Each structure stands twice: as structure tokens, then as C-alpha cells.
N, C-alpha and C positions, 0 to 999 in steps of 0.2 A: 504493500500500500504505499500512496504519496500522501504527504501530510503538508499542508498550508497551516502556520501558526502565527497567530495575530495577538495583539491586547490591546488596553488601552491606558494602561501606567507609562507605557513607553517602552522603547526597545532594550533599554539598559535597566529595567525593573528587576528585583531579584526574583518577583513571581515569574517571570515569563523564562529567565535564564533556570530557575529550578524546574519549571515544568518542560522545558526543551531536554534537559538530562534526563528527567523520569521517562519521558515518552521514548527517547532516543535508546534508552536502557531496556524497553520491553522487547522481549522474544517470542516466536512463535513456538509452536509445540515441538518443533524439530530443532530448536536452539537457533535459527536464525534471526535477523532482525525484524519485528513486525511493520516497521516503517522504512522502507528502500531509500526514501528521501524526504527530509524535513526542509522546507524552503519557510525563512521568517521574513514577513513582512508587517512591521509594526510603526507606531506612531513615533516621531522624532523626539516629542516632548510629551508630558504628562496630559492625557484627555480624559480624565474621569469625569463622569456625569454629562457626557456631552451628548448623549443618548445617538440617536440615527441621524445626526447631522451629518452633510456631506458639503463639498467645496465645489463651488463652480465659477466663480469669479477670480480666484486665485490661481496661479500654477502650483503643483504638487510637485515641489522638489524633492528628490531622492537622493540617498547616499548610502554606500555601503560602510557598515559599523560591525566592529568586533565587538561585541558586548560582554564576552567572558573568554576564558581559553578554550571552551568547548564549543561557543555560540557565536554565529555573524549572520547578519542578515542584511536587509535592506530597511532603511529607516525612510518614512514618509512624513513630511511637514505638513501633516493634514490629520484627519480625524479617523477614528477605526474602521467607519464603514467606507471612507475613502481608501484605505489599505486594501480591505477585501476588494472593493471594486477594481482597483489597478492591479492588484495580483491576479486576478482571476480573467480579466480582459488583456493586459500586456505582459505582465512581469512573468508570470508563470509560463504562458506560452513561448516568451523570448527564451525562457531557459530551457523547457523541456520539449518545445515544439508545437508548431501551429495546431490548434484543436485540442490539445490536450488540456486536462484539468486535474485539480487533486482528488483523490479519492474522500478526503475528509479534511475539513478545516477546524480547526481547535484555537479558541479564543481563551487566553488568561496565561497566567492563573493571576486572577486580580487581588490586588491587596486590600481585602474587605468582601463580606458578603453581599452577594447580589440575590436576594431573597425578598417576596412580596412585592409590592408595587414598585421598589428599587429596579426591578428589570426593565422599567419604561425609561429609566434615566441612565442606566448603565450604557456606557460604550463598550465593555466589555460584550455584554448581552447582543447589542447592536451589529457587531461585527459579525457575530455568529449568526444572527438572524438575516443578515444582508447575505452571506453565504448561502443560507437554506431557501432564500428569496430567488437568488440567482440559480438554483438547482443542485448545488453541493451540499450533503449532508455536513452537520456541524454540532460543536459540543463547545458550551461556554463553561468556564472553571473559575470558580472563586473559593477565595478563603476568608473565612471569618477570624478577625483578630481580635485578640485580648490585650490585656494591661500588660503582659509580659512580652519577652522577645518571640516572635512568630519565627517557626522554623520552617522556613518555605520548602527545604527540601524534603522534608517528611511528609508535610502536606501534600507535596507535588506527587510524592512516591505512592501516597493513597489515591489520589486523584488519577494517577496512571493505571492503578489496579483495576479501578471503578470503568475507565475506558476499555481497558483490556477485557473485562467482563462483559461490557456492551457489545463489542465486536465479536467476541467469541459465540454470540448468539446470531451472528449473521450481520451484514452490513446494514447501516443505515439506509433508509429510503432517500431520493434525491432531496425532497425538501422538508426533511426531518430535522429537528434541532432540540437538542437536550441541554439544560442548566443544570451544571454539579455545583455544590457547595459544601465545602469540607468545614468540619467545625474548628475551633481553636486548636491550634497546633502547637505546643510549646516545648515538647519532650518526646523522644522515642516511645512508641507503644504500636499494638495491633491496629490493624485498619479499623476503624469504627463500622458500625452498622450501616446498611444501605436502606433508605427508606425512599419510597417514589412518593410524591407528593403533589397536590396542585399548590398555585402561589397563593399567599395570604392576600387576598383582594380587598384591603382597606387603607386608606390613607394614613400617611405617617403624621406625627404630631409635631407640627411645626414650631418653632420659637425663633425669634429675632432680638438681638439687642438692639438698642439706640445709642448712637453716639453724633457728635458733631466734628467735621473736618476742620482744619486751620480756617477755611474761607467762612466757615459759619453754617455750613450747608449740612443738613442732617442726613445721615446715611444709617443703614440697616445691615447686620451681619448675621447669617445663618448661624442659631446656635441651638438646633434640635438634635437629638441624638437619632444616628441613620436608622435603628432598628428598633425604634419606639413607633408602635402604631395604634389607631385608635380602637381598634379589636383584633383579637387574635384567635382566628379559626383553628379549633381542635383537627389535628391530622395535617396542618399546613405544612409549606416548607420552613416558614419561621419557626413553628411551634418543632419539629423534628430538628433542626439546625441547634435550636436551644436544649433540646434534649441530647446533644452528642452524635447526632447521627449525619452520615454524608447523604444529603438530599439531592434526587432526581428529579427535575421537573420538564416533562414535554412542553414545548414551547411552539405557539403557532403566530404567523404574521397577520393573517387575515382577521382584521377588526371588526369585521361585521356582524351585527347583532342579528345574525340568521334566524332566530325565532319572532325578531321585531319587524323583519321584511313584509311578511303577510299582515302584520298589525297596520303598516304604514302604509300599504297598498290599498286596504279596506279603507282607512281613514282619510287617504287623499284622493281616493278613488281611480287608482290606477293599478 
């Protein structure tokens, strides 16, 4: 299999380097590498919470970057969705041949969980959704951070184990997207249990501090906690993560309220 790896924390972030190493170490049953090629195309700078924004009126400047002793890739001065668009349409075919595409896109490992309504804000998830929309199956990987020192290497190893379990059950379908969240990982230990759960579809509890700049203008600074929600649904991804499980949530990009279509057809007479 050939893999495209992206993220939203930037090409030099510890999460993507750790995930690259963990995925590169995966082997098939006969001991060969599971991924024959891993191409890294990631943002040049941090793009957290940029959601599904794309660039139209500015050039996408790229450069080769060696992010670690093991990982090099192409940095794109753009957003996560830009990286996937550019990679699938130009950078991947330029390297592997016209008409070729990766078998899988993995986005992450994000430095922070992407559960609940946060998936709408996440650049990590947006990159995975963009790939799925364009017909390449994808997996977004995120790590819940605690107050201690995060062990990205261990969390990435757990995430790679789940990726292997997913692929062992057959390839993902062309437009399929999974979001994997690894609980707080600050010390070595066995891989946590895996729970498949829906997203917690409730708004976050927003908070802002009020300040005045030197010009006398009032400004506000976001001060809410990223995983505090107005309601926590039992069995949701947020609850599963808080309980110490690796959560797996299937995502779709079709935002149509399908049950509401007939309702509005009847209401509008069309």
C-alpha cells in the first residue's frame, strides 16, 4: 500500500513525526512493510482550527523539509485541505506517475483531541475529509493531551496498531473516513481498548476574557476549555475518550438533512 501523510500542526510537529515512524514500522503478516511508500505533504506552519479552509487568491509555495532523521516531506504554505488537494492532483502524480493515487490518506497525529463538535473546526479532520471527498479513503488521528508530558511515540504506536486492525479487515471504501482519538498517553503501557462511537453533537461551552489594547480598543480572547460541552451523550466519542478508550468514529461529508428533504419539499410545494 502507498500512503499520503498530512496534518494541521505543521510538518515539523512531533505528532506527525511520531506517527510517520509508527506507520513506517508496521509490517504485514509475512514481515514485509505494510506501506511501500509514505509521502508526507503537510502545512509549513501551524494550521490548527482552520477547519476546511482552502486557498484561492494566493500562491501555494512549497519546499522540501527534513523534519527529523527519519522523515522528510513537502511543506505547503497553506492549509491542511490545500495540502491534500495539491498532493492528490499534482505532487503525488509527479512522483509516482500520471493517474496514480495513494491507497490511503492519514492525517495527524494531532496534538489535541478532535472529538465532539470539534471535528467541524479541526484542520486534521478537514484534511481527511478532503481526501475522502476526492475518492481516497482516509483516517484522521488525534491525541488527547493532559497536564503532563505527552508521549507522542507511544500514542502513535497505539494509533498505528488500530490502523493495522482496520486494514486487516479489508481496505476502506473510496469515500470512507474514520476519526481515531487516542486518550492521554504520558507513560508506556498496553494499547487501550477500542470503542466505535458517534460524535458528541453538542456545542462547546464558550468563554472569553475582555481586555483593552494600548489604543483603547476592546478585544476578546477565547478562554473556554476545548473539551467542555453543554451536554455529554452516553456512548459518545467524548465519553469514550474520557474513559480511557481509543475512539473510532466514522465520518461523512454530506451535510444534507436527508429526513428534512421531504419535509421541506412538502412545505415549499416542490
